[in-house]
Backbone bond lengths (Angstrom), bond angles and torsions (degrees), N, CA, C in turn:
res aa  C-N    CA-C-N  psi(-1)  N-CA   C-N-CA  omega(-1)  CA-C   N-CA-C  phi
1 M - - - 1.447 - - 1.527 111.70 -
2 M 1.330 117.04 -46.37 1.467 119.85 -178.39 1.521 110.95 -68.49
3 K 1.334 116.77 -36.19 1.466 120.31 177.12 1.530 109.68 -61.71
4 D 1.322 116.51 -41.83 1.463 121.29 178.48 1.528 111.09 -64.30
5 L 1.329 116.83 -36.06 1.458 121.43 178.37 1.524 110.91 -63.05
6 V 1.330 116.85 -48.69 1.470 121.06 179.09 1.518 110.32 -62.11
7 D 1.326 116.62 -43.06 1.460 122.03 179.34 1.528 110.93 -60.40
8 F 1.321 116.73 -47.30 1.465 121.21 -179.80 1.523 111.55 -62.34
9 L 1.332 117.12 -46.65 1.462 120.43 -179.12 1.520 111.43 -62.77
10 A 1.321 117.01 -44.44 1.464 120.61 -178.71 1.528 111.07 -64.93
11 K 1.330 116.90 -44.71 1.464 120.17 -179.58 1.525 111.71 -64.64
12 S 1.320 117.06 -28.27 1.463 120.90 178.59 1.531 111.83 -73.25
13 L 1.315 117.14 -23.10 1.462 121.45 -175.29 1.524 114.54 -93.10
14 V 1.318 118.54 -27.97 1.463 121.96 -168.01 1.527 112.96 -96.34
15 D 1.346 114.71 165.02 1.469 121.10 176.21 1.524 112.06 -85.48
16 H 1.329 117.28 -23.32 1.468 122.07 -178.17 1.533 109.65 -120.83
17 P 1.336 117.42 75.25 1.469 120.03 -176.49 1.529 113.25 -64.34
18 E 1.324 117.67 -22.41 1.457 120.05 -179.81 1.531 112.15 -69.69
19 K 1.335 117.28 -16.68 1.470 121.34 -179.86 1.525 112.89 -97.05
20 V 1.323 117.56 5.64 1.460 121.46 178.72 1.528 108.98 -82.62
21 S 1.324 115.99 130.85 1.462 119.98 173.49 1.527 108.84 -139.30
22 V 1.307 114.92 141.56 1.463 121.59 179.74 1.519 107.62 -125.38
23 K 1.333 115.52 127.55 1.461 121.31 178.72 1.525 108.28 -116.86
24 E 1.315 116.04 130.55 1.461 122.05 -180.00 1.523 108.58 -97.47
25 V 1.333 116.35 119.06 1.465 121.73 -178.48 1.525 108.92 -116.07
26 P 1.337 118.21 109.44 1.467 120.02 178.89 1.527 110.85 -70.44
27 R 1.318 115.63 142.12 1.463 122.23 176.82 1.514 107.97 -121.25
28 D 1.284 117.16 -173.46 1.466 121.62 -177.50 1.528 112.10 -71.86
29 K 1.325 115.11 154.73 1.468 124.77 174.29 1.534 113.72 55.95
30 G 1.313 117.60 42.23 1.457 120.56 175.45 1.512 115.36 75.50
31 S 1.308 117.09 13.65 1.455 121.72 179.27 1.529 109.57 -89.89
32 V 1.329 116.57 144.24 1.463 121.84 -178.83 1.530 108.76 -132.79
33 V 1.334 115.98 136.04 1.462 121.64 175.56 1.525 107.39 -110.61
34 F 1.319 116.26 130.89 1.453 121.39 176.01 1.528 108.04 -105.58
35 E 1.336 115.67 119.08 1.458 121.50 179.19 1.526 107.91 -96.60
36 L 1.320 115.80 115.46 1.460 122.27 -177.83 1.516 109.50 -104.05
37 R 1.320 115.49 124.29 1.467 121.17 176.56 1.527 108.10 -118.88
38 V 1.333 115.21 133.44 1.464 121.12 176.92 1.523 108.22 -134.18
39 A 1.329 116.65 171.36 1.462 120.84 176.83 1.527 109.19 -61.13
40 Q 1.318 115.92 149.80 1.467 121.74 -176.28 1.529 112.20 -53.92
41 D 1.325 118.28 -41.89 1.466 120.37 -177.48 1.531 113.17 -79.80
42 D 1.333 117.87 -3.33 1.467 121.52 178.09 1.528 113.39 -101.63
43 I 1.313 117.66 -4.73 1.468 120.57 -176.81 1.527 111.16 -59.36
44 G 1.312 117.32 -41.84 1.462 120.94 179.82 1.517 112.60 -61.76
45 K 1.319 116.92 -34.02 1.465 120.18 179.96 1.521 111.54 -70.76
46 V 1.324 116.65 -33.23 1.457 120.59 179.80 1.533 110.66 -77.15
47 I 1.321 116.57 -34.86 1.464 120.31 -179.99 1.525 110.72 -79.11
48 G 1.320 117.68 -44.36 1.462 121.81 178.79 1.523 112.56 79.52
49 K 1.317 115.48 173.94 1.465 120.52 179.45 1.513 110.20 -65.88
50 K 1.312 115.64 127.08 1.473 123.28 -179.58 1.531 112.01 54.80
51 G 1.336 116.67 24.49 1.458 120.66 176.89 1.514 115.06 76.37
52 R 1.312 116.89 15.32 1.471 119.98 -175.27 1.522 113.03 -67.60
53 T 1.317 117.60 -39.45 1.464 120.14 -179.72 1.523 110.19 -66.65
54 A 1.328 116.59 -45.12 1.465 120.39 178.05 1.525 110.50 -61.40
55 Q 1.319 117.19 -39.91 1.463 120.72 179.37 1.527 110.67 -66.18
56 A 1.321 117.54 -37.41 1.467 120.38 177.70 1.530 110.92 -64.85
57 I 1.335 116.77 -40.65 1.465 120.53 177.27 1.529 109.59 -63.57
58 R 1.337 116.54 -42.27 1.471 120.31 178.78 1.525 111.39 -62.85
59 T 1.322 117.02 -37.79 1.465 121.06 179.04 1.524 110.75 -65.00
60 L 1.325 117.47 -45.23 1.464 121.22 177.47 1.524 110.90 -62.98
61 L 1.314 116.00 -40.24 1.459 120.85 179.12 1.527 111.18 -65.04
62 A 1.321 116.52 -40.39 1.465 120.62 178.01 1.525 111.15 -64.42
63 A 1.326 116.48 -39.23 1.472 120.00 178.71 1.524 110.59 -65.56
64 A 1.323 117.03 -43.29 1.466 120.53 178.16 1.527 110.56 -66.00
65 G 1.326 116.62 -37.38 1.462 120.98 178.35 1.511 112.43 -66.10
66 T 1.312 116.80 -39.14 1.456 121.25 178.33 1.521 110.29 -62.22
67 K 1.303 116.04 -39.73 1.467 120.91 179.10 1.532 111.16 -62.29
68 E 1.350 115.95 -33.76 1.467 120.39 -179.91 1.526 112.49 -95.78
69 G 1.326 117.40 -0.84 1.456 121.02 178.99 1.509 114.19 76.97
70 K 1.339 117.55 29.99 1.462 121.90 -179.20 1.523 109.99 -124.17
71 R 1.331 115.71 149.79 1.465 121.01 171.21 1.517 106.78 -92.59
72 T 1.314 116.35 137.86 1.464 120.08 -175.90 1.517 111.40 -126.21
73 E 1.330 114.63 152.99 1.459 122.53 173.18 1.524 107.29 -136.93
74 L 1.319 115.96 152.09 1.452 121.63 175.58 1.513 108.77 -122.27
75 E 1.318 116.33 125.48 1.462 121.55 175.15 1.520 107.72 -116.60
76 I 1.328 116.16 126.18 1.453 120.92 176.47 1.525 106.56 -98.10
77 I 1.315 115.73 114.44 1.452 121.34 -173.29 1.517 110.33 -102.10
78 E 1.318 115.19 130.22 1.474 120.34 179.83 1.512 110.98 -84.59
């Protein structure tokens, strides 16, 4: 569910939604890292001014993670 959330949000923001990929990497103690990859020219759209868009995605992800009892992180990979 959370992977789908990140995927949906990222595809809604970028010009090349076909190049969006999200990988879910489990970590210790119920923690999960989501690795988000987008096209090179779309990275700025996902990060936003002063990182506000990325922070908003992280906030939504944290809320969804809390509901499922998991700690979440978002990494935007170039």
